[in-house]
C-alpha positions in Angstrom: 0.0 0.0 0.0 1.2 3.5 -0.9 2.2 5.4 2.2 0.0 8.4 1.2 -3.1 6.1 1.0 -2.4 4.2 4.2 -5.3 4.5 6.8 -3.2 6.4 9.3 -1.4 8.7 6.9 -4.2 11.3 7.0 -3.8 11.5 10.7 -0.1 12.0 10.4 -0.8 14.8 8.0 -3.3 16.4 10.3 -1.0 16.1 13.4 2.0 17.7 11.6 0.2 20.5 9.8 -1.7 21.3 13.0 1.7 21.6 14.8 3.1 23.8 12.0 0.1 26.1 12.0 0.0 26.2 15.8 3.7 27.3 16.1 3.2 29.8 13.3 0.2 31.5 14.9 1.6 31.4 18.4 4.5 33.5 17.0 2.0 36.0 15.5 1.0 37.1 19.1 3.7 35.9 21.4 5.5 39.2 21.3 2.4 41.2 22.3 2.7 40.3 26.0 6.5 40.0 26.0 7.2 43.4 24.5 7.9 45.2 27.8 10.6 42.6 28.7 12.0 42.6 25.2 12.5 46.4 25.1 14.0 46.4 28.6 16.4 43.6 27.5 17.3 45.6 24.5 17.7 48.8 26.6 15.4 50.9 24.5 12.4 52.9 25.4 9.6 52.3 22.9 7.7 55.4 24.1 10.5 57.7 23.3 10.0 60.0 20.3 10.7 58.2 17.0 10.6 54.7 18.6 6.9 53.9 18.2 7.6 52.5 14.7 9.8 49.9 16.3 6.9 48.8 18.4 4.5 48.6 15.5 6.9 46.7 13.2 7.7 44.1 15.9 3.9 43.6 16.2 2.8 43.8 12.6 5.9 42.9 10.5 5.3 39.2 10.8 1.6 39.7 10.0 2.3 41.8 6.9 4.7 39.3 5.4 2.4 36.3 5.9 -0.5 38.3 4.4 1.4 39.1 1.3 3.2 35.9 0.6 0.7 33.1 1.3 -1.0 33.3 -2.2 2.3 33.1 -4.0 3.5 30.2 -1.8 0.1 28.4 -2.3 0.5 28.8 -6.1 4.1 27.4 -5.9 2.7 24.4 -3.9 0.2 23.7 -6.7 3.0 23.8 -9.2 5.9 22.0 -7.5 4.3 20.1 -4.6 2.5 21.3 -1.5 4.5 19.1 0.9 7.7 20.3 -0.6 6.8 24.0 0.0 5.4 23.2 3.5 8.6 21.3 4.5 10.7 24.2 3.3 8.6 26.5 5.4 9.2 24.5 8.6 12.9 24.6 7.9 13.0 28.3 7.3 10.9 29.0 10.4 13.3 27.0 12.5 16.4 28.8 11.2 15.1 32.2 12.0 13.7 31.2 15.3 17.2 30.3 16.3 18.6 33.6 14.9 15.9 35.5 16.9 16.9 33.8 20.1 20.6 34.4 19.4 20.2 38.2 19.4 23.3 39.7 21.0 22.9 43.4 20.2 21.1 46.1 22.2 19.6 49.5 21.5 18.5 50.4 17.9 20.7 47.7 16.2 19.2 45.0 18.5 15.6 46.0 17.7 16.3 46.3 14.0 17.8 42.8 14.0 14.6 41.5 15.7 12.4 43.2 13.1 14.4 41.8 10.1 14.5 38.3 11.6 10.8 38.4 12.4 10.1 39.4 8.7 12.2 36.5 7.5 10.6 34.1 10.1 7.3 35.2 8.5 8.4 33.8 5.2 8.5 30.4 6.9 5.2 31.0 8.5 3.6 32.0 5.1 4.9 28.7 3.6 3.3 26.7 6.5 0.0 28.5 6.4 -0.2 28.7 2.6 0.0 25.0 2.1 -1.2 23.2 5.2 -4.9 23.4 4.4 -4.4 22.1 0.9 -2.3 19.2 2.2 -5.1 18.3 4.6 -7.8 18.6 1.9 -5.7 16.2 -0.3 -5.3 13.7 2.5 -8.9 13.5 3.8 -12.0 12.3 2.1 -14.9 14.8 1.6 -16.9 13.4 4.6 -14.1 14.0 7.1 -12.6 17.3 5.9 -14.8 19.5 8.1 -13.4 17.8 11.2 -9.8 17.8 10.0 -9.8 21.4 8.7 -11.8 22.4 11.8 -9.1 21.0 14.1 -6.4 22.8 12.1 -8.3 26.1 12.2 -8.8 25.7 15.9 -5.1 25.3 16.3 -4.5 28.4 14.1 -6.8 30.8 16.0 -6.1 29.2 19.5 -2.4 29.7 18.8 -2.9 33.5 18.7 -4.4 33.4 22.2 -2.0 30.8 23.6 0.9 33.1 22.4 -0.3 35.7 24.9 0.0 33.4 27.8 3.3 31.8 26.7 4.9 35.2 26.1 3.7 36.4 29.5 5.1 33.4 31.3 8.5 33.2 29.6 9.5 36.8 29.0 10.0 37.8 32.7 12.4 34.8 33.0 14.4 35.7 30.0 13.0 37.5 26.9 15.0 35.3 24.6 13.0 32.3 25.7 10.0 33.9 23.8 11.9 33.0 20.6 13.8 30.0 21.9 10.6 28.1 22.8 9.8 27.7 19.1 13.1 26.0 18.3 12.7 22.5 19.7 9.1 22.3 18.4 10.2 23.5 15.0 13.1 21.1 14.8 10.9 18.2 15.7 8.2 19.3 13.3 10.7 19.8 10.4 12.3 16.4 10.9 8.9 14.7 11.2 7.6 16.5 8.0 10.6 15.5 5.9 10.4 11.9 7.0 6.6 11.3 6.9 4.8 13.7 4.5 4.6 13.0 0.8 2.8 14.8 -2.0 -0.4 13.1 -3.2 -2.2 16.1 -4.6 -3.0 17.1 -8.1 -0.3 19.4 -9.5 -1.0 22.3 -11.9 2.1 22.9 -13.9 2.6 26.3 -15.5 4.9 29.3 -15.5 5.3 31.7 -12.5 3.3 34.9 -12.9 6.1 37.3 -12.1 4.2 40.5 -12.9 1.3 39.3 -10.9 3.4 38.5 -7.9 5.2 41.8 -8.2 2.1 44.0 -8.5 0.3 42.1 -5.8 3.2 42.3 -3.3 3.9 46.0 -4.0 0.2 46.9 -3.8 -0.7 45.0 -0.6 2.5 46.0 1.2 1.9 49.6 0.3 -1.6 49.5 1.8 -0.6 47.5 4.9 2.4 49.7 5.6 0.2 52.8 5.2 -2.2 51.4 7.8 0.8 50.8 10.1 2.0 54.4 9.9 -1.6 55.8 9.8 -2.1 55.1 13.5 1.1 57.0 14.4 1.0 60.7 15.2 2.0 63.1 12.4 2.8 66.9 12.4 0.7 67.7 15.5 -2.2 65.4 14.5 -3.2 62.6 16.8 -2.8 60.1 13.9 -1.1 60.0 10.6 -4.0 59.7 8.2 -3.2 63.2 6.9 0.5 62.3 6.2 1.1 62.7 2.5 3.2 59.5 2.5 0.4 57.5 4.1 -2.2 59.0 1.6 0.2 58.3 -1.3 0.8 54.7 -0.2 -2.9 54.0 0.2 -3.8 55.5 -3.2 -0.7 54.0 -4.9 -1.3 50.6 -3.4 -4.9 50.7 -4.6 -3.8 51.7 -8.2 -1.1 48.9 -8.3 -3.7 46.3 -7.1 -6.0 47.5 -9.9 -3.2 46.9 -12.4 -2.7 43.5 -10.7 -6.3 42.6 -11.5 -5.9 43.5 -15.2 -2.7 41.4 -15.4 -4.5 38.4 -13.7 -7.3 38.5 -16.3 -4.8 38.5 -19.3 -2.0 36.1 -18.3 -2.3 32.4 -19.1 -1.2 31.2 -15.7 -2.3 33.8 -13.2 -1.2 33.9 -9.6 -4.6 34.9 -8.3 -7.3 32.8 -10.0 -10.1 35.3 -10.1 -12.4 32.7 -11.7 -12.6 31.0 -8.3 -14.8 33.8 -7.1 -17.5 32.6 -9.5 -17.9 29.7 -7.0 -20.4 31.1 -4.6 -19.3 29.0 -1.6 -15.7 30.2 -2.1 -16.5 33.9 -2.6 -19.1 34.1 0.2 -16.9 32.1 2.6 -13.9 34.4 2.0 -16.0 37.6 2.4 -17.4 36.3 5.7 -13.8 35.3 6.8 -12.6 38.8 6.0 -15.3 40.5 8.0 -15.0 38.1 11.0 -11.2 38.8 11.0 -12.0 42.5 11.1 -14.2 42.0 14.1 -11.9 39.6 15.9 -8.4 40.8 15.1 -8.4 44.2 16.9 -10.5 42.8 19.7 -7.5 41.2 21.2 -5.7 44.5 21.4 -8.7 46.4 22.9 -9.2 43.7 25.6 -5.6 43.7 26.5 -5.5 47.5 26.9 -8.8 47.4 28.8 -7.4 44.8 31.2 -3.8 46.2 31.5 -4.6 49.9 31.6 -7.8 49.9 33.7 -9.2 46.8 35.2 -6.2 44.9 36.6 -4.5 47.9 38.3 -7.9 48.8 39.9 -8.0 45.3 41.3 -4.6 45.4 42.9 -2.3 44.2 40.2 1.0 46.1 39.5 1.4 47.6 36.1 4.5 45.4 35.5 2.4 42.2 36.2 -0.6 43.1 34.0 0.7 41.6 30.7 0.8 38.1 32.1 -2.5 38.4 33.9 -4.2 39.9 30.9 -3.3 36.8 28.9 -4.5 34.5 31.7 -7.8 36.3 32.1 -8.6 36.0 28.4 -8.4 32.2 28.5 -12.2 31.7 28.5 -12.2 32.9 24.9 -9.7 30.3 24.0 -11.7 27.6 25.9 -14.9 28.5 24.0 -13.1 28.3 20.7 -11.4 24.9 21.6 -14.8 23.4 22.5 -16.9 24.8 19.6 -14.4 24.6 16.8 -13.9 20.8 16.5 -17.6 20.1 17.2 -18.9 22.4 14.5 -16.3 21.1 12.1 -17.5 17.5 12.7 -21.1 18.4 12.4 -20.6 20.5 9.2 -19.3 17.4 7.4 -22.9 16.0 7.8 -25.1 19.1 7.6 -23.0 21.7 5.7 -21.4 24.9 6.7 -24.1 27.5 6.3 -26.1 27.1 9.6 -23.1 26.8 11.8 -21.1 29.6 10.2 -24.1 31.9 10.2 -25.1 31.1 13.8 -21.5 31.5 15.0 -21.3 35.1 13.6 -24.7 36.0 15.2 -23.5 34.6 18.6 -20.2 36.6 18.2 -22.2 39.8 17.5 -24.2 39.1 20.6 -21.0 38.7 22.7 -19.8 42.1 21.5 -23.1 43.6 22.6 -22.6 41.9 26.0 -19.1 43.4 26.3 -20.4 46.8 25.2 -23.0 47.0 28.0 -20.5 46.0 30.7 -19.2 48.8 32.9 -15.6 49.7 32.5 -14.8 48.4 36.0 -16.7 45.1 35.5 -17.1 42.1 37.7 -14.8 39.4 36.2 -17.3 36.5 35.9 -19.7 38.4 33.6 -16.7 39.5 31.5 -15.4 35.9 31.4 -18.8 34.6 30.3 -18.9 37.2 27.5 -15.4 36.0 26.4 -16.5 32.4 26.5 -19.6 33.1 24.4 -17.4 35.1 21.9 -15.0 32.1 21.7 -17.9 29.7 21.1 -19.3 32.0 18.3 -16.0 32.3 16.6 -15.4 28.5 16.9 -18.8 27.7 15.4 -18.0 30.0 12.5 -14.3 29.3 11.7 -14.2 25.5 11.2 -17.2 25.1 9.0 -16.4 28.2 7.0 -12.9 27.1 6.3 -14.0 23.6 5.4 -16.7 25.1 3.1 -14.1 27.2 1.3 -11.6 24.3 0.8 -14.4 21.9 -0.3 -15.4 24.3 -3.0 -12.0 24.3 -4.7 -11.0 22.0 -7.6 -8.1 19.7 -6.6 -5.5 21.4 -8.7 -6.3 24.9 -7.2 -6.3 24.0 -3.5 -2.9 25.6 -2.8 -3.6 28.9 -4.5 -7.2 28.9 -3.2 -6.1 28.2 0.3 -3.5 30.9 0.0 -6.0 33.4 -1.2 -8.2 32.6 1.8 -5.3 33.0 4.2 -4.4 36.3 2.6 -7.9 37.6 3.4 -7.7 36.3 6.9 -4.2 37.7 7.7 -4.9 41.0 5.9 -8.0 41.4 8.0 -5.8 41.1 11.1 -3.6 44.0 10.0 -6.6 46.1 8.9 -8.4 45.3 12.1 -5.5 46.6 14.2 -5.5 49.8 12.2 -9.3 50.3 12.4 -9.6 49.5 16.1 -6.6 51.6 17.1 -8.0 54.5 15.0 -11.4 54.2 16.6 -9.9 54.0 20.1 -7.6 57.0 19.5 -10.5 59.0 18.1 -12.6 58.2 21.2 -9.8 59.1 23.6 -8.9 62.3 21.9 -12.3 63.9 22.7 -12.2 63.9 26.5 -8.8 62.6 27.7 -6.7 65.8 27.3 -9.0 67.9 29.5 -9.4 65.1 32.1 -5.6 64.7 32.1 -5.0 68.4 32.8 -7.6 68.6 35.5 -6.4 65.4 37.3 -2.7 66.3 37.1 -3.0 69.9 38.2 -5.1 68.8 41.2 -2.1 66.8 42.5 0.7 69.3 42.2 1.7 69.1 38.5 2.2 72.6 37.0 -0.3 73.8 34.4 2.4 74.0 31.8 3.6 70.4 32.5 0.1 69.1 32.6 -0.7 70.7 29.2 2.4 69.2 27.8 1.5 65.7 28.9 -2.1 66.1 27.9 -1.0 67.3 24.4 0.8 64.0 23.8 -0.9 61.8 21.2 -3.5 59.4 22.8 -1.7 56.5 21.0 1.1 57.0 23.5 -1.3 56.3 26.3 -2.5 53.2 24.5 1.0 52.0 23.9 1.9 52.6 27.6 -1.1 50.5 28.7 -0.3 47.8 26.1 3.3 47.5 27.2 2.4 47.2 30.9 4.3 50.4 31.8 3.3 52.7 34.6 1.6 55.2 32.3 1.8 58.4 34.4 5.4 57.6 35.5 6.3 57.1 31.8 4.5 60.2 30.6 5.6 62.6 33.3 9.2 61.4 33.6 11.3 61.0 36.8 12.4 64.6 36.9 8.8 65.9 37.2 7.8 63.2 39.7 10.8 63.9 41.9 9.7 67.5 42.5 6.1 66.6 43.4 5.0 66.3 47.1 5.5 62.7 48.1 1.8 62.0 48.6 0.8 63.4 45.2 3.7 61.5 43.5 2.6 58.2 45.1 -1.0 58.8 44.1 -0.3 59.8 40.6 1.9 56.8 39.9 -0.2 54.4 41.9 -2.8 51.9 40.7 -5.8 54.2 41.2 -5.2 57.5 39.4 -4.6 56.5 35.8 -7.2 53.8 35.5 -9.9 56.1 37.0 -8.7 59.0 34.7 -8.9 56.9 31.5 -12.0 54.9 32.2 -14.6 57.2 30.7 -12.6 58.3 27.7 -11.7 54.7 27.1 -15.3 53.7 27.2 -16.2 56.4 24.7 -13.7 54.7 22.3 -14.9 51.2 23.3 -18.5 52.0 22.2 -17.4 52.9 18.7 -14.9 50.0 18.4 -17.4 47.3 19.6 -20.1 48.9 17.4 -17.9 48.3 14.4 -17.3 44.7 15.5 -21.0 44.1 15.9 -21.7 45.4 12.4 -18.8 43.3 10.9 -20.1 40.1 12.5 -23.7 40.6 11.3 -22.7 41.3 7.7 -20.4 38.2 8.0 -23.5 36.2 9.1 -25.4 37.4 6.1 -22.6 36.5 3.8 -22.4 33.0 5.4 -26.1 32.5 4.9 -25.8 33.4 1.2 -23.2 30.8 0.5 -25.9 28.3 -0.5 -26.5 24.7 0.7 -23.9 22.1 1.3 -21.5 22.2 -1.6 -18.6 20.1 -2.7 -16.6 20.7 -5.9 -17.8 18.3 -8.7 -14.3 16.7 -9.0 -14.4 15.8 -5.3 -18.1 14.9 -5.3 -17.3 11.9 -7.5 -15.3 10.4 -4.6 -18.5 9.7 -2.7 -21.5 10.6 -4.8 -22.1 9.3 -8.3 -23.5 12.5 -9.7 -22.9 13.6 -13.3 -21.0 16.9 -13.4 -22.1 19.4 -16.1 -19.1 20.2 -18.3 -19.5 24.0 -18.1 -21.0 24.3 -14.6 -18.7 26.1 -12.2 -20.5 24.8 -9.1 -22.6 21.8 -8.2 -24.8 21.8 -5.2 -25.0 18.4 -3.6 -27.7 16.9 -1.5 
């Protein structure tokens, strides 16, 4: 018996690809909680003027690279073998995990080294994510793909939450452990993949679409980089959306992507198979995935800032300890996802994706309403219950939706189709961060400055110094909260604090002043951000419902159902 058709081979495939996707997505979020310790270890202040870009690129560089490259790598998998590309991804990921852990420099050279290594590590992550789902789809029969892809998707999204906890536990011990922890897992996964995985999918030979790859990469990078710099202050403005370079990058990126579309229509072997969007299950599933990513992606940042900047300090936790505890207190969301994801994937194999994906998005929207009506200084258990419901909703949606997308693809397009879907998902993460940060900053800018001046002057800070601090961009306040710094101590500086009366200095830098000060302005931003998330989830629910009934691509349908396939029909609805 051929190894690729052996009964246990599909489970080897699922186990290895799940490990690969898990380690790739853990690394997409592991830095978020660990950033304070990383910057201290590098001896650099991320809140100093001009250093905020380092913070953003460490967070978003990995996401940008994976968003841009997954389609190209999925296409290469279709041409030259998905397992071959996947295995190369594991090896590349391992090499740059080692180089990240081996960082020896400090200051600006050290942080630039980390940014470059993270970008190169993202190449490995893109190869893993761009081919794993296609490999699973090749290995599993139609009636088991929902469960298999569901488990893989659960690992992918759960990894982004587990990264928060792992980073929070390891970084205080030694910040290099945040990168080193990936090395033994990656070494094991790489060796296992090269020994056990074999290509058994349908290859689609053709030439590489160089112009398509170039225009897609340039266009998408321009837009994502513009979003990254758009949330930074510019020339006295609270954000950079008026920056000519940001505007130029957004417009230029859109123009280049329009050129990309023209190229893809005309070349014989396109990178981005636009004809796949004629398949309703594929197009509706991807649109729903994009919207769910927009609702979910920025949520993580908002919740972390909410916990670290307000709730945890008001409940007795030091600012320095808040990153770890924020990750721990968000575990109910992960638990809900881990329970609902595999169950909905299994059931969707029998009943189809539509009802589960639609219901999941409606439940997720309801959880955002729940979070919206909670007071800023909430009781933990209602908050935990809302997170659990959100995780259940996202889990109900993610697994069936992904299985529905992959089932709709012809066998020779699974790599590029899966890459296209992953591009939507990863791009949504970057877009979501930009949108949520912008909404939060807009909400804070309305009332925070005056509240800051009033509070500081009431406790001994001069009017001039209070005005100076209040005039700082609200994004600095968000970054300080995100990093687990003492916000007022960071914003005022030791010189100002030293000259204050001891009682006032203690109060201003304690756990009560800043959380109370920011609570109402933060809630103003929270209302707008959660309102956007609710709208995104409801539109995603509508898109999921419009995907149609249970659908499997005609070439796959012949595996289990003897139904004649019309020669010119793009889709075939089964059962």
